[in-house]
C-alpha positions as CSV (number, residue, x, y, z in Angstrom):
1,X,-27.4,-34.3,-98.1
2,X,-31.2,-34.9,-98.1
3,X,-32.6,-38.0,-96.4
4,X,-36.0,-39.5,-97.2
5,X,-37.7,-41.9,-94.7
6,X,-40.3,-44.2,-96.2
7,X,-43.5,-44.2,-94.1
8,X,-45.6,-47.3,-94.6
9,X,-46.7,-50.5,-92.9
10,X,-43.3,-52.0,-93.6
11,X,-40.2,-51.1,-91.5
12,X,-39.0,-47.6,-92.1
13,X,-36.1,-47.3,-94.6
14,X,-33.8,-44.3,-95.1
15,X,-32.9,-43.3,-98.6
16,X,-29.8,-41.1,-99.2
17,X,-30.4,-38.4,-101.8
18,X,-26.8,-37.2,-102.4
19,X,-25.9,-36.7,-106.1
20,X,-23.6,-39.7,-106.3
21,X,-26.3,-42.1,-105.0
22,X,-28.9,-40.7,-107.3
23,X,-26.6,-41.0,-110.3
24,X,-25.7,-44.6,-109.4
25,X,-29.5,-45.4,-109.0
26,X,-30.2,-43.9,-112.4
27,X,-27.4,-45.9,-114.1
28,X,-28.7,-49.1,-112.5
29,X,-32.2,-48.4,-113.7
30,X,-31.3,-47.6,-117.3
31,X,-28.1,-49.6,-117.7
32,X,-29.5,-52.4,-119.9
33,X,-32.2,-50.7,-121.8
34,X,-32.8,-52.2,-125.2
35,X,-31.2,-55.6,-124.5
36,X,-34.6,-57.4,-124.7
37,X,-35.2,-55.9,-128.1
38,X,-31.8,-56.9,-129.3
39,X,-32.3,-60.5,-128.0
40,X,-35.7,-60.6,-129.9
41,X,-34.0,-59.6,-133.1
42,X,-31.2,-62.1,-132.7
43,X,-33.5,-64.9,-131.8
44,X,-36.2,-64.2,-134.4
45,X,-33.8,-63.8,-137.3
46,X,-31.4,-66.4,-136.1
47,X,-28.5,-64.0,-136.1
48,X,-25.0,-64.2,-134.5
49,X,-23.4,-61.2,-132.9
50,X,-21.4,-60.7,-136.0
51,X,-24.5,-60.8,-138.3
52,X,-26.3,-58.5,-135.9
53,X,-23.3,-56.1,-136.1
54,X,-23.6,-56.1,-139.9
55,X,-27.3,-55.3,-139.6
56,X,-26.6,-52.2,-137.5
57,X,-23.3,-51.4,-139.1
58,X,-21.3,-51.9,-135.9
59,X,-18.7,-54.5,-134.9
60,X,-19.3,-57.8,-133.3
61,X,-17.7,-56.5,-130.2
62,X,-20.1,-53.5,-130.0
63,X,-23.0,-55.9,-130.2
64,X,-21.5,-57.9,-127.3
65,X,-21.2,-54.7,-125.3
66,X,-24.8,-53.8,-126.1
67,X,-25.9,-57.2,-124.8
68,X,-23.9,-56.8,-121.6
69,X,-24.4,-53.0,-120.9
70,X,-27.5,-52.1,-122.9
71,X,-28.0,-50.4,-126.2
72,X,-26.7,-46.8,-126.4
73,X,-29.4,-44.2,-126.4
74,X,-28.6,-42.9,-129.9
75,X,-29.2,-46.5,-131.3
76,X,-32.3,-47.4,-129.3
77,X,-34.7,-46.2,-131.9
78,X,-33.0,-48.3,-134.6
79,X,-33.0,-51.4,-132.5
80,X,-36.7,-50.9,-131.4
81,X,-37.8,-50.4,-135.1
82,X,-36.1,-53.6,-136.1
83,X,-37.5,-55.5,-133.1
84,X,-41.0,-54.2,-134.0
85,X,-40.4,-55.5,-137.5
86,X,-39.3,-58.9,-136.1
87,X,-42.4,-59.2,-134.0
88,X,-44.6,-58.2,-137.0
89,X,-43.0,-60.8,-139.2
90,X,-43.6,-63.4,-136.5
91,X,-47.3,-62.8,-137.0
92,X,-47.0,-63.4,-140.8
93,X,-44.5,-66.3,-141.0
94,X,-43.9,-69.4,-138.8
95,X,-41.2,-68.6,-136.3
96,X,-39.0,-71.5,-137.4
97,X,-39.1,-70.3,-141.0
98,X,-38.2,-66.7,-140.3
99,X,-34.4,-67.1,-140.4
100,X,-34.6,-68.5,-143.9
101,X,-37.2,-66.0,-145.0
102,X,-35.2,-62.9,-144.0
103,X,-32.2,-64.2,-146.0
104,X,-34.0,-64.9,-149.3
105,X,-33.9,-62.3,-152.1
106,X,-37.3,-60.7,-152.6
107,X,-38.3,-59.1,-155.9
108,X,-40.3,-56.3,-154.1
109,X,-37.0,-55.3,-152.3
110,X,-35.0,-55.0,-155.6
111,X,-33.9,-58.7,-155.2
112,X,-32.3,-58.0,-151.8
113,X,-33.0,-60.0,-148.7
114,X,-34.9,-58.4,-145.8
115,X,-31.6,-58.3,-143.8
116,X,-29.8,-56.5,-146.6
117,X,-32.7,-54.0,-147.0
118,X,-32.7,-53.3,-143.2
119,X,-28.9,-52.7,-143.3
120,X,-29.1,-50.4,-146.3
121,X,-32.3,-48.5,-145.8
122,X,-33.8,-49.4,-142.4
123,X,-37.2,-51.0,-141.9
124,X,-39.3,-48.6,-144.0
125,X,-39.0,-50.6,-147.3
126,X,-40.1,-53.8,-145.7
127,X,-43.0,-52.3,-143.9
128,X,-44.1,-50.6,-147.2
129,X,-43.8,-53.9,-149.0
130,X,-45.9,-55.6,-146.3
131,X,-48.6,-52.9,-146.6
132,X,-48.7,-53.3,-150.4
133,X,-49.0,-57.1,-150.0
134,X,-51.8,-56.8,-147.5
135,X,-53.8,-54.3,-149.7
136,X,-53.5,-56.5,-152.8
137,X,-56.8,-57.9,-153.9
138,X,-57.0,-60.3,-156.9
139,X,-59.1,-59.3,-159.9
140,X,-62.4,-61.2,-160.1
């Protein structure tokens, strides 16, 4: 077992570097990754755990586990993309109106709501629609 002693102005401290200690430290550091993004999505869109589960095609129980233990690594990219979309929509719409906006059918999304479009196709169609709307210039 390797031992590291911290040398600084503070009292010396010994760190154990055995494999079990390193593994436990790694788990503590990365245990809850993605929970802030998940909380952002749920708060911005006004979603329950069940509705969030439908959005990511998982059960309500899985969402509760994600909130407690962190989002699994294979789902982090999906959660981060939706969280980025939520923050982008916050800049366009008033925060208190967003839960209603994401549930309304939108003609540019084939008469689906933003939540339905995310569940079916991810965030790409919504971001593409937003780019088209921003580039639209009325004729003189």
